[in-house]
C-alpha positions, -999 to 999 in steps of 0.1 A, spaced: -19 245 -48 10 249 -68 27 286 -76 19 296 -109 46 307 -137 42 340 -151 68 350 -176 97 348 -160 81 349 -121 58 332 -104 29 341 -79 17 324 -50 -14 300 -58 -34 295 -31 -58 315 -2 -83 298 20 -107 270 12 -139 294 14 -148 272 50 -183 292 57 -195 293 21 -224 270 10 -216 233 -4 -228 238 -36 -200 272 -38 -173 251 -20 -179 224 -52 -177 251 -76 -145 263 -63 -128 236 -53 -133 227 -90 -121 254 -101 -88 250 -82 -86 218 -96 -85 235 -133 -65 262 -121 -39 235 -112 -43 218 -144 -35 246 -162 -71 252 -176 -72 286 -164 -101 304 -189 -121 274 -173 -112 281 -137 -118 316 -141 -154 308 -154 -161 292 -117 -146 314 -98 -167 344 -117 -197 321 -108 -190 311 -74 -192 353 -70 -225 355 -86 -235 335 -45 -242 354 -16 -205 357 -1 -185 368 31 -161 395 18 -130 377 31 -144 344 1 -152 374 -26 -114 389 -19 -98 352 -20 -123 351 -56 -107 376 -71 -76 369 -61 -77 335 -76 -98 352 -107 -67 374 -109 -43 347 -107 -57 327 -139 -62 351 -159 -23 362 -152 -10 327 -157 -37 329 -193 -21 360 -204 -47 391 -196 -26 413 -175 -52 443 -178 -80 419 -160 -53 405 -137 -44 440 -122 -80 448 -122 -90 416 -99 -61 424 -79 -72 457 -73 -103 444 -61 -90 417 -37 -67 438 -22 -98 467 -14 -120 436 2 -89 422 27 -74 458 32 -113 465 49 -114 437 68 -76 437 77 -68 402 65 -28 405 60 -23 372 48 -42 380 20 -28 416 15 8 399 16 -2 375 -11 -21 402 -37 7 427 -33 33 397 -42 15 384 -70 9 419 -83 46 426 -79 54 398 -100 32 404 -123 47 438 -129 81 426 -132 70 398 -155 57 427 -180 94 452 -172 74 476 -151 100 474 -127 96 504 -104 59 498 -92 64 458 -93 92 471 -68 65 491 -47 43 463 -50 69 440 -33 80 463 -11 48 462 2 43 426 7 78 425 26 66 450 50 36 428 57 58 399 60 82 414 82 50 424 107 39 386 102 75 373 109 72 351 77 105 344 69 95 318 43 74 347 27 102 369 30 126 346 10 105 346 -18 100 385 -19 137 391 -16 143 369 -44 119 385 -66 134 418 -53 164 407 -60 159 397 -99 139 430 -103 168 447 -93 190 426 -116 167 435 -147 175 473 -141 212 464 -133 215 472 -97 238 449 -86 249 461 -57 207 458 -47 206 427 -59 236 410 -42 220 429 -8 187 412 -16 201 379 -25 225 377 11 190 384 32 173 355 14 202 338 27 208 346 62 169 341 67 177 307 48 201 300 70 179 310 105 150 285 86 178 254 78 166 262 42 195 241 27 187 239 -5 172 275 -8 210 284 8 225 267 -20 199 281 -51 209 319 -36 245 316 -34 245 303 -70 227 329 -79 254 348 -64 282 330 -88 257 337 -116 256 377 -110 296 377 -98 303 355 -133 284 381 -156 305 410 -133 336 392 -145 348 391 -110 356 352 -108 373 345 -76 341 359 -63 320 336 -82 341 304 -73 338 315 -37 301 314 -40 296 283 -63 321 265 -43 300 280 -12 267 265 -27 284 232 -39 295 221 -2 256 225 11 245 206 -19 269 178 -13 258 184 25 224 170 13 231 152 -16 212 170 -39 226 156 -75 217 182 -97 227 214 -77 259 197 -75 266 188 -111 255 223 -120 275 237 -96 307 220 -109 294 227 -143 296 266 -138 328 259 -118 344 240 -150 336 273 -168 352 298 -143 384 279 -142 387 275 -179 385 317 -181 415 314 -153 433 289 -171 427 263 -145 428 238 -164 434 210 -140 405 220 -120 382 225 -149 388 189 -163 383 177 -125 349 201 -121 339 191 -159 343 154 -155 321 155 -116 295 175 -138 294 148 -169 294 117 -145 260 133 -126 242 147 -158 248 114 -175 231 98 -138 204 124 -144 195 119 -179 203 158 -185 210 155 -221 220 194 -222 240 191 -192 260 166 -205 267 181 -234 280 215 -217 304 192 -196 314 176 -223 322 209 -242 338 222 -211 364 187 -214 370 198 -250 384 232 -242 403 217 -214 
């Protein structure tokens, strides 16, 4: 199942398949899952609630509350989503289901973050981080650190955001996740650009560019070149800026990215 977008955040949208449930409940569940993936949130939640009218194991009931919370969160009903997550959290805790607890705290944290309740969001995300660390789940840790960094940036705590992004990059290095490393290096580049620390921004975007080139990630290459062009323009390195803008323009055109192409043409017009 895919992640779901909630505001400027995302939530994890999968937990189990109700393996020990009756066939009719499994069929209702799978239909709800398909509706959720198709962004039919109200219909999906109705199917999950129908499932809950049957006799279920505590784990299955917790999973359904979690998915019902996801459907209501994605559909914009934040109050009901928080209530559903609370029910799921209680049930998962009772049966010591760490994966379920990890997912609930992460989703609840990102939901609160999307509503700009940053302090409450951070508490939930830190809970999920501690669980992920105990589980030695580095992929989950990366997602959580990314969310914590985003929350720190929204609270103007650039130093803390830098720490979270750096920790994520080190985990991605261990996981050999080159695309993830390039993305988070670009996040650092963006952060330093916002702070007008141009040399550091150029350094991070250049590192991201090298990684994207090594894995032939064309959109990532184009984006880094576009950002570097803007940075070089700011420090009057026009030759470097032109070189980067021309490279970005060629790639954006080949990718059919009209907005990116317009940005690269604008940079070339400046230099």
